[in-house]
N, C-alpha and C positions, 0 to 999 in steps of 0.2 A: 464374316466372323464381324467379333467388334473389336472397340479400340479404346481405349482414354484417354486425353486428351491434361491431365493435372495439370498442367501448367496457362492454359485458358484461363483469364480472367474476364473476366463480363463483368465485371463491379466490385465496389464497396459488400465482401464475403460473400465476392460470386466465385469464386475457382475449379476450375476444373471442369470439360463437359464426356460428355459418352457420343460414338457415331457409332453407327453399324455403314458398314464398307461389304461393296463386290468389288472382289479383285476382276473378274471377267469385263467389267469396266470402269474398272478404275476411278471408282466413284463413290462415296460416302453419305448421307446424310445421318445428322439432328438425332441420338436420342433425348426425347424430349420427358425432361422430370421433375417436373415443376409441379403438372398436376395428379391426382391418386383417381385411379381402377377399381372397381371389386374383383376381388376373382377370390373361387370358390377352396377347398382343400384338397381339389381333383385338379388343381392349374399347377403344369410343373414354371419352378422358378429359377427365374438365372438373379445373379449377383455380381455387383458389379461395384466395385470399392476404386478410392484415392486416396491416397496417406497424403494428402498438401492441398487440403482443405483450409486456407486461409480465416483466418475471426482476427479486424482490427480491433483493437479495447486503446482506444484514448493515441498514445505513440507508438503503442508495442504494437504488434503482431503476432497472434499463434499460431499453429500450426497442426492442424489432427486431421485423424482421419474420418471416413462419413460414408456406408455404403448405400444400394442404394438399389433395392430388390423387383426385379422385371417378369413378364407374367415371359409365354413364347412369340408370345409378337409384340415385345417390346415394350411395354406397357408400364410406366411407373406404377409399381404395385405399393410399396412401402421404403422410409426412409430408415436409416437404422443411425448412429441416434434422431430422434424424430427432430430434435427441435438440437440450436449449439449452445450452450450453457451460457451462463450469462455471464459481462466482463465481473474480470475484477476487482474490487475500490481501487479506485487510481487515487485520490486524492488523500494525501497527508497532511494529520495537526501536528505536527511533534514542538511539546514544548520540555527545555533544557533548566535544574533545578539545581545552580550553582554555588558547594560550600562558598562562603567568604568567611568565614571563618577564620580566628586568631592561631587556629591549630594549624592555617594552610601558608607556609611562606610564599614570600612574592614569586621566586621563580615556580611555584609548584602552582599559583592562581593564572601564570601567561603559559601553562602546557595548559591546563583546561580551558583556557580561552582559542587558542590555538587546535587544540582536538575540535572543539565545538563549528570553528569558520570550516576545519575540515570537513565534518562532517554536513553543515550545509552546502562547501561549492562542490562534494556529491551526488546531491542533488539537483545540482542547475541545471535545470532544460525539465522539470515532472510540474507533477502537480503538487509544492509541499508545501507548507508555512510552516513556520520554527519563530516560537517563543522563550523567553528568556526573562527566568527570575533568580537575584542573589539573595544568598536566605546567610545569617549567623544569627544571632536575635534580633537583627533589622531586617527590615525588608527590602528589595529593589524590581519591580516592577521596569528592566530594562527596551522590552520591545516587545508588546504581544504581535498574534496574528493580522491583524491588519498595517499595525507599523511600518509589518514585515514587506506587506504585500505592498503597500505602497514605497518603500526604499528605493530609492535606482541605486544605491550606492551599499548594496547589504554587508556588506564590510564592515564599515563602517561606523557601521553600527556595534557592533565587536568591542571591535578597536580603542571606543570610547569609555570602554566597563572599565572600572576601580574597582580595587577588593576594600571590603565593605569594615573588615575584624569583630572582633566580638565571642560571644559564643555558639554553637553548634547546637539551630532548635530545624533538625534534619520532620516532624512528624507535622508542625506548625506551618512550616514552609512546599510540604507536600498537600495540605489541607489548600490556603494559600493560593497554587496554581490550580488543583479542581475550581472554588473557587470561583477564582477573578482571569483566568485566562480559557479556561474549556465551557466558554461563554460568547455569545453570538455577538454580543456589543464588542470583544473583544480581538471579533473577526473570525471562530474557532468551527468549522461549518457543519451544516447538520448534517448525516450517513458518511463524515469521513472519518480514515481510520486513527483513532487518536493514541500514542503514545508519549510518554513524561518518559525522561531522563535526567537521573537521577547522579552527582557526581559530591562524593563526600569522602574524607579522608578519615571515616569514624565513626563510635558511637555519641547519636545526640547529646547533648547537654546541659542542665540546666531548663530542658523543654518539660515545662508537669503533662504535654501534649501526651497519649500512645499511639504508639503504630495504630492500633485497631477500628477504632476510629480513623482515619483517611483512606486506609486498604480498604477499605468495608465501602470508602464513595471512591474512592477511584473503578471497584468490581463494580458499583450498580451501574458506574457512569460509563464502563466499556473503552479505562483506561487500562493500557498494553504500559506494564514496566518496565524499565532496566533500571540498573546500580550500579554503577564504575567505582571503585578504589572503595576502602577502607574494610575490618574486620569480616568476617566471613557469619557474623551474629546482626551486625550493619545490615545488609546482601538478604542473605534471610527475611526480615521481616520488614523491608522494604518489596522482596519479588512475590511472598505468602501471596 
């Protein structure tokens, strides 16, 4: 009989082994499954499958199944699937655009900062960088991805932020984040998954820039957008 040892580990991404065992001698020999030999259509094939092949991607370990086809002499013929899937993108660049206009009362503004701080805390230990820009009709880059990466006390970056006041130039704020934060000189990384999270209390006001331009620009850059707060019309523009 043949036995599968799914928990045997020989190295990174090498989990499990197949053995051919003889009960009369209480001995087992490992069946090699790394090579490939040709088998014609008349060849009888056996299949051995294991559910616990481990795939290490950064700090995460994914478990999946894999099958091996063997001929009557237990020679490896084929692997299904033939190769492991590529690791998912691990690095994330997340930019917050927070509304600091006069329609936001001080308590609401502090709630925004608390939320941002909690999100950053939840991603601690992962390959994730953050940046924050505040907007009204004025704009302040509080820190970019490069500054966040270099900071020892990242919480201090948040709690030093004070509210701008003024009117609500949301479309222009989005454009400035795309052009000033999601760039290599600000620490945005090539190949990273990019997210823009806009936190606002309502429609833009006093901003002559239409949403269509920045939204198309974000689409072209592959920036995924999320909108938090405000009426449905604002969210519709930001997420369209």
